[in-house]
VOGU-757532 format. One record per residue (C-alpha): z, x, y. Coordinates in Angstrom, 1 decimal, decimal comma, always signed. Layout:
BEGIN
ATOM      w      u      v
ATOM      Z      X      Y
...
END
This chain:
BEGIN
ATOM      w      u      v
ATOM +100,2 +182,5  +73,5
ATOM +102,8 +181,0  +71,2
ATOM +105,6 +181,5  +73,7
ATOM +103,4 +179,9  +76,4
ATOM +102,8 +177,0  +74,1
ATOM +106,5 +176,4  +73,6
ATOM +106,9 +176,1  +77,3
ATOM +103,9 +173,8  +77,5
ATOM +105,6 +171,5  +74,9
ATOM +108,9 +171,2  +76,8
ATOM +107,7 +167,9  +78,4
ATOM +106,1 +166,7  +75,2
ATOM +108,7 +164,2  +73,8
ATOM +110,8 +163,8  +76,9
ATOM +109,8 +160,2  +77,0
ATOM +110,3 +159,6  +73,3
ATOM +113,7 +161,3  +73,4
ATOM +114,9 +159,0  +76,1
ATOM +113,0 +155,8  +75,1
ATOM +115,5 +153,9  +73,0
ATOM +118,7 +155,0  +74,8
ATOM +117,6 +155,0  +78,4
ATOM +114,2 +153,7  +79,3
ATOM +114,0 +150,5  +77,2
ATOM +117,5 +149,3  +78,3
ATOM +116,8 +150,2  +82,0
ATOM +113,4 +148,5  +82,1
ATOM +114,0 +145,7  +79,6
ATOM +111,1 +146,9  +77,3
ATOM +110,4 +145,6  +73,8
ATOM +109,7 +148,1  +71,0
ATOM +106,0 +147,4  +71,2
ATOM +106,0 +148,1  +75,0
ATOM +108,0 +151,2  +74,5
ATOM +105,7 +152,4  +71,8
ATOM +102,7 +151,6  +74,0
ATOM +104,2 +153,5  +76,9
ATOM +104,8 +156,5  +74,7
ATOM +101,3 +156,3  +73,3
ATOM  +99,9 +156,6  +76,9
ATOM +100,4 +160,4  +76,5
ATOM  +98,2 +160,5  +73,4
ATOM  +95,7 +158,1  +75,0
ATOM  +95,3 +160,2  +78,1
ATOM  +94,9 +163,2  +75,9
ATOM  +92,3 +161,5  +73,8
ATOM  +90,2 +160,5  +76,8
ATOM  +90,2 +164,1  +78,3
ATOM  +90,0 +166,4  +75,3
ATOM  +86,4 +165,9  +74,4
ATOM  +85,2 +167,1  +77,8
ATOM  +87,9 +169,8  +78,3
ATOM  +87,7 +171,4  +74,8
ATOM  +83,9 +171,2  +74,6
ATOM  +83,8 +172,9  +78,0
ATOM  +85,4 +175,9  +76,4
ATOM  +82,0 +176,6  +74,7
ATOM  +80,6 +177,3  +78,2
ATOM  +83,5 +178,7  +80,3
ATOM  +86,5 +180,9  +79,5
ATOM  +89,0 +178,7  +77,7
ATOM  +91,8 +180,5  +79,7
ATOM  +90,7 +178,6  +82,9
ATOM  +90,9 +175,2  +81,2
ATOM  +94,3 +176,1  +79,7
ATOM  +95,6 +177,3  +83,1
ATOM  +94,8 +174,1  +85,0
ATOM  +95,7 +171,8  +82,1
ATOM  +99,2 +173,4  +82,0
ATOM  +99,6 +172,9  +85,7
ATOM  +98,6 +169,2  +85,6
ATOM +100,9 +168,6  +82,6
ATOM +103,9 +170,0  +84,4
ATOM +103,3 +168,2  +87,7
ATOM +102,8 +164,8  +86,0
ATOM +106,0 +165,2  +84,0
ATOM +108,0 +165,9  +87,1
ATOM +106,2 +163,0  +88,8
ATOM +107,4 +160,6  +86,1
ATOM +111,0 +161,6  +86,9
ATOM +110,4 +161,0  +90,6
ATOM +108,2 +157,9  +90,8
ATOM +108,1 +155,9  +87,5
ATOM +109,6 +152,5  +88,1
ATOM +108,7 +150,4  +85,0
ATOM +106,2 +149,9  +82,2
ATOM +103,0 +150,1  +84,2
ATOM +103,8 +153,0  +86,4
ATOM +105,5 +154,8  +83,6
ATOM +102,5 +154,4  +81,3
ATOM +100,0 +155,5  +84,0
ATOM +102,0 +158,7  +84,9
ATOM +102,6 +159,5  +81,3
ATOM  +98,9 +159,1  +80,5
ATOM  +98,2 +161,7  +83,2
ATOM +100,7 +164,1  +81,6
ATOM  +98,8 +163,6  +78,3
ATOM  +95,5 +164,3  +80,1
ATOM  +96,9 +167,6  +81,4
ATOM  +98,1 +168,5  +77,9
ATOM  +94,5 +167,9  +76,7
ATOM  +93,6 +171,0  +78,7
ATOM  +96,6 +172,9  +77,3
ATOM  +96,6 +172,6  +73,5
ATOM  +93,2 +172,9  +71,9
ATOM  +91,8 +175,0  +74,7
ATOM  +94,8 +177,2  +74,1
ATOM  +93,8 +177,5  +70,4
ATOM  +90,2 +178,3  +71,5
ATOM  +91,5 +180,9  +73,9
ATOM  +93,5 +182,5  +71,1
ATOM  +90,7 +182,4  +68,4
ATOM  +88,2 +183,8  +70,9
ATOM  +90,4 +186,9  +71,2
ATOM  +91,3 +187,4  +67,6
ATOM  +89,4 +190,1  +65,5
ATOM  +86,8 +189,0  +63,0
ATOM  +88,1 +187,9  +59,6
ATOM  +90,5 +185,3  +58,2
ATOM  +92,4 +183,9  +61,1
ATOM  +94,3 +181,2  +59,2
ATOM  +97,7 +182,8  +59,6
ATOM  +97,3 +183,3  +63,3
ATOM  +96,1 +179,7  +63,8
ATOM  +99,0 +178,4  +61,7
ATOM +101,5 +180,4  +63,7
ATOM +100,1 +178,9  +66,9
ATOM +100,1 +175,3  +65,5
ATOM +103,5 +175,7  +63,9
ATOM +105,0 +177,0  +67,2
ATOM +104,2 +173,4  +68,3
ATOM +107,3 +172,4  +66,3
ATOM +109,6 +174,8  +68,1
ATOM +108,4 +173,4  +71,5
ATOM +108,9 +169,9  +70,4
ATOM +112,4 +170,7  +69,1
ATOM +113,4 +172,2  +72,4
ATOM +111,9 +169,2  +74,2
ATOM +114,1 +166,8  +72,1
ATOM +117,1 +169,0  +72,7
ATOM +116,7 +169,7  +76,5
ATOM +115,5 +166,2  +77,4
ATOM +118,5 +164,4  +75,7
ATOM +121,2 +166,8  +76,8
ATOM +120,1 +166,7  +80,4
ATOM +119,6 +162,9  +80,4
ATOM +123,0 +162,3  +78,9
ATOM +124,6 +164,5  +81,5
ATOM +122,5 +164,0  +84,7
ATOM +120,2 +161,1  +83,9
ATOM +116,7 +160,6  +82,5
ATOM +115,0 +161,3  +85,8
ATOM +116,5 +164,8  +85,9
ATOM +115,4 +165,4  +82,3
ATOM +111,7 +164,8  +83,3
ATOM +112,1 +167,0  +86,4
ATOM +113,5 +169,9  +84,4
ATOM +111,1 +169,7  +81,5
ATOM +108,2 +169,6  +84,0
ATOM +108,9 +173,3  +84,7
ATOM +108,2 +174,3  +81,0
ATOM +104,4 +174,8  +81,4
ATOM +105,1 +177,7  +83,9
ATOM +105,4 +179,8  +80,7
ATOM +101,8 +179,2  +79,7
ATOM +100,6 +179,7  +83,3
ATOM +102,1 +183,2  +83,1
ATOM +100,4 +183,8  +79,7
ATOM  +97,1 +182,8  +81,2
ATOM  +97,5 +185,3  +84,0
ATOM  +98,3 +188,1  +81,5
ATOM  +95,5 +187,7  +79,0
ATOM  +92,1 +189,3  +79,6
ATOM  +89,1 +187,1  +80,7
ATOM  +86,6 +186,3  +78,0
ATOM  +83,3 +184,6  +78,8
ATOM  +81,6 +182,7  +75,9
ATOM  +78,0 +183,3  +75,1
ATOM  +75,8 +181,2  +77,4
ATOM  +74,8 +178,0  +75,7
ATOM  +72,1 +175,4  +76,5
ATOM  +72,1 +171,7  +75,6
ATOM  +74,3 +168,7  +76,3
ATOM  +78,0 +169,2  +76,9
ATOM  +79,2 +166,4  +74,7
ATOM  +77,0 +167,0  +71,7
ATOM  +79,0 +166,1  +68,6
ATOM  +76,0 +165,6  +66,3
ATOM  +76,4 +169,0  +64,7
ATOM  +80,1 +168,3  +64,1
ATOM  +79,4 +164,9  +62,4
ATOM  +76,8 +166,7  +60,2
ATOM  +79,5 +169,1  +59,0
ATOM  +81,1 +167,0  +56,3
ATOM  +83,7 +169,7  +55,3
ATOM  +85,0 +170,0  +58,9
ATOM  +84,9 +166,2  +59,3
ATOM  +87,1 +165,7  +56,2
ATOM  +89,8 +167,9  +57,8
ATOM  +89,4 +166,1  +61,1
ATOM  +90,0 +162,7  +59,5
ATOM  +92,9 +164,1  +57,5
ATOM  +94,4 +165,4  +60,7
ATOM  +94,1 +162,0  +62,2
ATOM  +96,2 +160,5  +59,4
ATOM  +98,7 +163,3  +59,8
ATOM  +99,0 +162,7  +63,6
ATOM  +99,4 +158,9  +63,0
ATOM +102,5 +159,6  +60,9
ATOM +103,8 +162,5  +63,0
ATOM +103,7 +160,7  +66,4
ATOM +105,0 +157,5  +64,9
ATOM +108,2 +159,2  +63,6
ATOM +108,6 +161,4  +66,7
ATOM +108,4 +158,4  +69,0
ATOM +111,1 +156,4  +67,0
ATOM +113,3 +159,0  +65,4
ATOM +116,0 +158,8  +68,1
ATOM +115,8 +155,0  +67,9
ATOM +116,3 +155,1  +64,2
ATOM +119,3 +157,3  +64,4
ATOM +120,8 +155,2  +67,1
ATOM +120,5 +152,2  +64,7
ATOM +122,2 +154,3  +62,0
ATOM +125,1 +155,4  +64,2
ATOM +125,6 +151,8  +65,4
ATOM +125,6 +150,2  +61,9
ATOM +126,7 +152,8  +59,4
ATOM +128,5 +155,3  +61,7
ATOM +128,0 +159,0  +61,5
ATOM +130,1 +162,2  +62,2
ATOM +130,3 +162,9  +66,0
ATOM +128,5 +166,2  +65,5
ATOM +125,5 +164,4  +63,8
ATOM +124,2 +162,9  +67,0
ATOM +120,6 +161,8  +67,8
ATOM +120,3 +165,1  +69,8
ATOM +121,2 +167,3  +66,8
ATOM +119,2 +165,3  +64,2
ATOM +116,0 +165,2  +66,3
ATOM +116,2 +168,9  +67,2
ATOM +116,6 +169,9  +63,5
ATOM +113,8 +167,5  +62,4
ATOM +111,4 +169,2  +64,9
ATOM +112,4 +172,8  +64,4
ATOM +112,2 +172,8  +60,6
ATOM +108,5 +171,7  +61,1
ATOM +107,6 +175,3  +61,9
ATOM +108,5 +176,9  +58,5
ATOM +107,2 +173,8  +56,8
ATOM +103,8 +174,2  +58,4
ATOM +103,6 +177,9  +57,7
ATOM +104,7 +177,4  +54,0
ATOM +102,2 +174,6  +53,7
ATOM  +99,4 +176,9  +54,8
ATOM +100,5 +179,6  +52,4
ATOM +100,4 +177,1  +49,6
ATOM  +96,9 +176,1  +50,7
ATOM  +95,8 +179,7  +50,5
ATOM  +97,3 +180,2  +47,1
ATOM  +96,5 +176,9  +45,3
ATOM  +93,5 +175,6  +47,3
ATOM  +93,5 +173,8  +50,6
ATOM  +92,5 +170,3  +49,5
ATOM  +94,9 +170,3  +46,6
ATOM  +97,9 +171,5  +48,6
ATOM  +97,3 +169,1  +51,5
ATOM  +96,8 +166,1  +49,2
ATOM +100,1 +166,8  +47,4
ATOM +102,0 +167,1  +50,7
ATOM +100,5 +163,9  +52,1
ATOM +101,4 +161,9  +48,9
ATOM +104,9 +163,3  +48,9
ATOM +105,3 +162,4  +52,6
ATOM +104,2 +158,8  +52,0
ATOM +106,8 +158,5  +49,2
ATOM +109,6 +159,9  +51,3
ATOM +108,7 +157,5  +54,1
ATOM +109,0 +154,5  +51,7
ATOM +112,3 +155,8  +50,4
ATOM +113,7 +156,0  +53,9
ATOM +112,5 +152,5  +54,8
ATOM +114,1 +151,1  +51,7
ATOM +117,4 +152,8  +52,4
ATOM +117,8 +152,1  +56,1
ATOM +121,3 +150,8  +55,6
ATOM +122,4 +153,7  +53,3
ATOM +125,2 +156,0  +54,3
ATOM +124,4 +158,2  +57,2
ATOM +124,7 +161,5  +55,2
ATOM +122,1 +160,2  +52,8
ATOM +119,7 +159,2  +55,5
ATOM +120,2 +162,5  +57,3
ATOM +119,1 +164,3  +54,1
ATOM +116,1 +162,1  +53,6
ATOM +115,1 +162,6  +57,3
ATOM +115,3 +166,3  +57,0
ATOM +113,2 +166,1  +53,8
ATOM +110,7 +164,0  +55,8
ATOM +110,9 +166,7  +58,5
ATOM +109,5 +169,1  +55,9
ATOM +106,8 +166,9  +54,4
ATOM +105,4 +165,4  +57,7
ATOM +104,3 +168,8  +59,3
ATOM +103,6 +170,7  +56,1
ATOM  +99,9 +169,8  +56,1
ATOM  +99,3 +170,5  +59,9
ATOM  +98,6 +174,2  +59,8
ATOM  +96,4 +173,9  +56,7
ATOM  +94,4 +171,1  +58,2
ATOM  +93,7 +172,9  +61,5
ATOM  +93,0 +176,2  +59,8
ATOM  +90,6 +174,4  +57,4
ATOM  +88,8 +172,8  +60,3
ATOM  +88,6 +176,0  +62,2
ATOM  +87,2 +177,9  +59,2
ATOM  +84,7 +175,1  +58,4
ATOM  +83,5 +174,9  +62,0
ATOM  +80,2 +176,7  +63,0
ATOM  +81,0 +179,4  +65,5
ATOM  +78,5 +178,1  +68,0
ATOM  +80,0 +174,6  +67,9
ATOM  +83,7 +175,5  +67,5
ATOM  +84,7 +174,0  +70,9
ATOM  +83,0 +170,7  +70,0
ATOM  +84,7 +170,7  +66,6
ATOM  +88,1 +171,4  +68,1
ATOM  +87,4 +168,6  +70,6
ATOM  +86,6 +166,0  +67,9
ATOM  +89,6 +167,3  +65,8
ATOM  +92,0 +166,7  +68,7
ATOM  +90,4 +163,5  +69,9
ATOM  +90,7 +161,9  +66,5
ATOM  +94,2 +163,3  +66,0
ATOM  +95,7 +162,1  +69,3
ATOM  +93,7 +158,8  +69,3
ATOM  +95,5 +158,0  +66,0
ATOM  +98,7 +159,4  +67,5
ATOM  +98,5 +156,6  +70,1
ATOM  +98,0 +154,0  +67,4
ATOM +100,9 +155,4  +65,4
ATOM +103,4 +155,2  +68,3
ATOM +102,3 +151,7  +69,2
ATOM +101,8 +150,5  +65,6
ATOM +105,3 +151,5  +64,6
ATOM +106,8 +149,8  +67,6
ATOM +104,8 +146,7  +66,9
ATOM +106,0 +146,7  +63,3
ATOM +109,6 +146,9  +64,5
ATOM +109,2 +143,9  +66,8
ATOM +107,4 +141,9  +64,0
ATOM +110,3 +142,4  +61,6
ATOM +113,3 +141,9  +63,8
ATOM +113,4 +144,8  +66,3
ATOM +115,0 +148,3  +66,4
ATOM +118,4 +146,8  +65,4
ATOM +117,1 +145,3  +62,2
ATOM +116,9 +147,1  +58,8
ATOM +113,9 +145,0  +57,9
ATOM +112,2 +146,2  +61,1
ATOM +112,7 +149,8  +60,0
ATOM +111,4 +149,1  +56,5
ATOM +108,2 +147,7  +57,9
ATOM +107,9 +150,6  +60,3
ATOM +108,1 +153,2  +57,5
ATOM +105,7 +151,2  +55,4
ATOM +103,2 +151,5  +58,3
ATOM +103,8 +155,3  +58,4
ATOM +103,4 +155,7  +54,7
ATOM +100,1 +153,7  +54,7
ATOM  +98,8 +155,8  +57,5
ATOM  +99,4 +159,2  +55,8
ATOM  +98,1 +157,8  +52,5
ATOM  +94,6 +157,6  +54,0
ATOM  +94,5 +161,4  +54,4
ATOM  +93,8 +162,3  +50,8
ATOM  +91,0 +159,7  +50,8
ATOM  +89,3 +161,5  +53,7
ATOM  +89,6 +164,9  +51,9
ATOM  +88,2 +163,3  +48,7
ATOM  +85,3 +161,9  +50,6
ATOM  +84,6 +165,3  +52,2
ATOM  +84,7 +167,1  +48,9
ATOM  +82,4 +164,7  +47,2
ATOM  +79,9 +165,2  +49,9
ATOM  +80,2 +169,0  +49,7
ATOM  +79,8 +169,0  +45,9
ATOM  +76,8 +166,7  +46,2
ATOM  +75,3 +169,1  +48,8
ATOM  +75,9 +172,1  +46,6
ATOM  +74,2 +170,4  +43,6
ATOM  +71,2 +169,5  +45,7
ATOM  +70,9 +173,1  +46,9
ATOM  +71,1 +174,4  +43,3
ATOM  +68,5 +171,9  +42,2
ATOM  +66,1 +172,9  +45,0
ATOM  +66,6 +176,6  +44,2
ATOM  +65,7 +175,9  +40,5
ATOM  +62,6 +174,0  +41,5
ATOM  +61,5 +176,8  +43,8
ATOM  +61,9 +179,3  +41,0
ATOM  +59,8 +177,1  +38,7
END
């Protein structure tokens, strides 16, 4: 499943990887328009994931995963063949995101449905952290092919990546969920689960920051190379690949820290650290390239370090009979705020002078820091509600004994 997910993610940042260097110059796009086009992927995902993931409570998640992977690959290839500007590009890329909505959380559901009973946090974290390997390969392959054969070829080639998950779907055994009555889109039990909701809102803050930096990382390093210079080997391709790949050990270590020191405490520390690193990067946009590279690699550790812990916490807090609906809301909130992060960062760049302005990058990183800083507040809200619930339960038990 993890290998299949790496293939499914090959198209994931093909647009972001080629946005600043190829698509914006070719189509005359502003930073806000480029960010909006990139956010189309997350927007399409957000629209489809409530239905597709909740559907996995009723049918085998493997079937949703299979067809989602096929749509994702075909739409990515279609972008390379048919996209001609902002509107057509946004529409096709939104369709690719819609396909991925059937490929990520339904994949997690297909995995957890087949795991033995007990603590599954390490398996879930391995699955979520393999996301980073797929994104790293997406950055690497998309840029190398675009620089050599053009951006259209990059979309065509990365569109074949989901074939790996199609193969995985054909290899795993069928597993039908227990028949369930009631409405398909019934999120009331999820909203009533304050513990799970805290992790979901924290995941939204994480996704806002993550998608914002992934969308504009190549653009930032293009600015650094143009204004400060950098060694030839330290290209946008190398930096973006390293930034993405180190996310995997960061996510795994973050979850291990959560298991050892407490999930809320570990996630809160990581989020505050990430906000601080973002502010330092924004304030040093004109610093020497080597210093910025080190800061960005540090940011590459802090940004994803809370991901596995948040998703594992949500999965553990979810009621088994509503796990599909909980995963659906988790993913809807996450990718909805991903869309806001990609567009909001681009809008901040335009507002403060554009991608060639140090002030623009300062404001962009202030926006990213503000977004992730909301995560600890969500966890604090969830904990206060849970503590209050426990106190009420203890009080009722005492009254009953009396």
